[in-house]
C-alpha positions in Angstrom: 1.3 -1.3 -14.5 4.5 -1.8 -12.6 5.1 0.4 -9.5 8.5 1.0 -7.8 8.4 0.3 -4.1 10.7 -0.3 -1.3 10.8 -3.2 1.2 11.4 -3.0 4.9 15.1 -2.6 4.3 14.5 0.2 1.9 15.7 -1.8 -1.1 13.9 -1.0 -4.2 11.7 -3.5 -6.2 9.1 -3.5 -9.0 5.7 -4.6 -7.9 4.1 -6.0 -11.1 0.7 -6.7 -9.3 -1.0 -10.0 -8.7 1.8 -11.1 -6.3 4.4 -10.7 -8.8 7.5 -8.6 -8.2 11.1 -8.1 -9.5 13.8 -7.6 -7.0 17.6 -7.8 -7.1 19.4 -10.5 -4.9 22.2 -9.0 -2.7 23.8 -12.3 -1.9 26.6 -13.8 -3.9 26.2 -17.3 -5.2 29.0 -19.5 -4.0 28.0 -23.0 -5.1 30.0 -24.7 -7.9 27.1 -24.9 -10.4 26.5 -21.1 -10.2 30.2 -20.3 -10.4 30.6 -22.6 -13.4 27.6 -20.9 -15.2 29.0 -17.5 -14.4 32.3 -18.4 -15.8 30.9 -20.0 -18.9 28.1 -17.5 -19.8 29.4 -14.2 -18.3 33.2 -14.9 -18.5 33.1 -14.1 -14.8 36.5 -15.4 -13.7 38.6 -14.0 -10.8 41.1 -12.4 -13.5 38.2 -10.8 -15.4 36.5 -9.6 -12.1 39.7 -8.0 -10.9 40.5 -6.3 -14.2 36.9 -4.9 -14.5 36.9 -3.6 -10.9 40.2 -1.9 -11.6 38.8 -0.3 -14.7 35.6 0.7 -12.8 37.7 2.3 -10.0 39.7 4.4 -12.6 36.5 5.6 -14.3 35.0 6.6 -11.0 38.2 8.5 -10.1 38.1 10.3 -13.5 41.3 9.1 -14.6 
C-alpha cells in the first residue's frame, strides 16, 4: 500500500514500497528534445503558457 511521506526538504512523495516511489520533479527541462515533446504533445508553447498563466491568475483573483 502506498504511503505519503516527505523528503528532507519537506517535499511530499508516495512511497510504494520495495524501493519504489513517486515524486514530482521541481526542475524545468530546457533541452531541445524535451521542449519539442512538450510543444508537440502538450501544446506547451510560449504563447499558450502565457495565456494559461493569465487565465490562472484571473481565476485566483476571483475575477
